[in-house]
C-alpha positions in Angstrom: -29.4 -21.0 36.1 -26.4 -22.8 37.9 -23.3 -20.6 39.1 -21.4 -22.6 36.3 -23.8 -21.8 33.8 -23.6 -17.9 34.8 -19.7 -18.1 34.6 -19.6 -19.9 31.3 -22.2 -17.3 30.0 -20.0 -14.6 31.2 -16.9 -16.1 29.7 -18.3 -16.1 26.6 -19.6 -12.5 26.9 -16.3 -11.4 27.8 -14.6 -13.2 24.9 -17.4 -11.8 22.4 -16.3 -8.2 23.8 -12.7 -8.9 23.4 -13.1 -10.2 19.8 -15.2 -7.0 19.0 -12.2 -4.5 20.6 -9.8 -6.2 19.0 -11.3 -6.2 15.5 -12.1 -2.2 15.9 -8.5 -1.7 16.8 -7.1 -3.8 13.8 -9.6 -1.9 11.7 -8.6 1.7 12.7 -4.9 0.5 12.4 -5.5 -0.5 8.7 -7.8 2.7 7.9 -5.0 5.0 9.5 -2.3 3.3 7.6 -3.9 4.3 4.2 -4.4 7.7 5.4 -1.1 8.7 6.4 1.3 10.4 3.9 3.7 8.2 2.0 7.2 9.7 1.4 7.9 10.1 -2.2 11.0 11.9 -1.7 13.2 13.7 1.2 10.4 15.6 3.0 7.7 15.2 0.3 4.8 12.9 0.8 1.9 12.0 -1.5 -1.4 11.7 0.6 -4.4 9.7 -0.6 -7.9 10.5 1.3 -11.5 11.1 0.3 -10.2 14.6 -1.1 -8.2 12.8 -3.8 -4.2 12.5 -4.1 -2.5 15.4 -3.0 1.8 16.3 -2.6 2.5 17.4 0.7 5.7 18.8 2.6 6.6 17.8 6.3 6.8 21.1 8.2 6.6 19.7 11.3 6.9 16.4 13.5 3.2 15.4 12.3 2.2 18.4 10.3 2.2 18.9 6.3 2.0 21.7 4.4 0.2 21.7 0.7 2.3 21.5 -1.9 0.1 20.5 -4.6 -3.8 20.1 -3.7 -5.9 17.6 -4.6 -6.4 16.1 -7.3 -2.9 14.9 -8.5 -3.5 12.3 -11.3 0.1 11.8 -12.2 3.6 12.4 -10.8 7.2 11.2 -11.0 10.1 12.5 -9.0 13.8 12.3 -8.7 16.2 13.4 -6.4 16.0 16.8 -7.5 12.8 17.4 -9.3 9.1 16.2 -8.7 6.6 16.8 -11.5 3.1 16.8 -11.2 -0.3 16.4 -13.4 -3.3 17.8 -11.8 -7.3 17.8 -12.5 -8.5 19.9 -10.1 -12.3 19.5 -9.1 -14.6 22.4 -8.7 -16.2 20.8 -5.7 -16.0 17.4 -4.1 -19.2 16.1 -6.2 -17.8 17.1 -9.2 -15.3 14.9 -11.1 -13.1 17.3 -12.2 -12.9 21.1 -13.9 -11.5 19.5 -17.5 -8.8 21.7 -16.9 -5.3 20.0 -16.6 -2.6 21.9 -14.4 1.2 21.0 -14.2 3.7 21.8 -11.6 7.5 21.3 -11.0 8.7 21.2 -7.7 12.3 22.0 -7.1 13.3 20.3 -4.5 16.9 21.9 -3.9 15.2 24.9 -3.8 11.8 24.0 -2.1 9.9 25.8 -4.6 6.6 24.9 -6.4 6.2 26.3 -9.9 2.7 26.1 -11.6 -0.1 25.4 -11.9 0.9 25.7 -15.7 -0.6 24.9 -18.8 1.3 22.1 -20.7 3.2 24.5 -23.0 4.4 26.7 -20.1 5.1 23.3 -18.3 7.3 22.0 -21.0 9.1 25.5 -21.2 9.5 25.4 -17.7 11.2 21.9 -18.0 13.6 23.0 -20.4 14.4 26.1 -18.4 15.2 24.4 -15.4 16.7 21.1 -17.1 14.3 18.9 -15.4 15.6 15.3 -16.9 13.7 13.7 -19.8 13.6 10.1 -17.6 11.0 11.9 -15.6 7.5 10.3 -16.9 4.3 10.9 -15.5 2.8 7.9 -14.0 -0.5 7.3 -12.0 0.0 8.1 -8.0 -0.1 4.2 -7.3 2.1 3.1 -10.2 4.7 5.6 -8.9 4.6 4.2 -5.5 5.0 0.7 -6.7 8.0 1.4 -8.8 9.8 3.3 -6.4 
């Protein structure tokens, strides 16, 4: 092999390494984007990951506390309340428990009431004066409409 052929081979090898490295960085960035909590209202976030969707509250610069653990199947919010419908799993391999739980998050008082039955949830909505406009949507629909 001549020096020119060796230089060309090194150049293509370097170019291939650069493309692979750039692709890896891009993939990591895209994957991180989907794993990051998305703010739904001040201080409250929705997180989607392999465990399901959950509601969290920011507790530090980059830390979050669970407010409603997976699996959130529907939620809605305004500046005062977040309402949540959850179908929790018993285990990661099991789709759900078959028991729906309902939550009301009082944003102003930073308190979470739940997991309630549907009837208890309706009573608590009336007691707290949760607006009728809060409908429960699937998590992706709620984020699209925000």
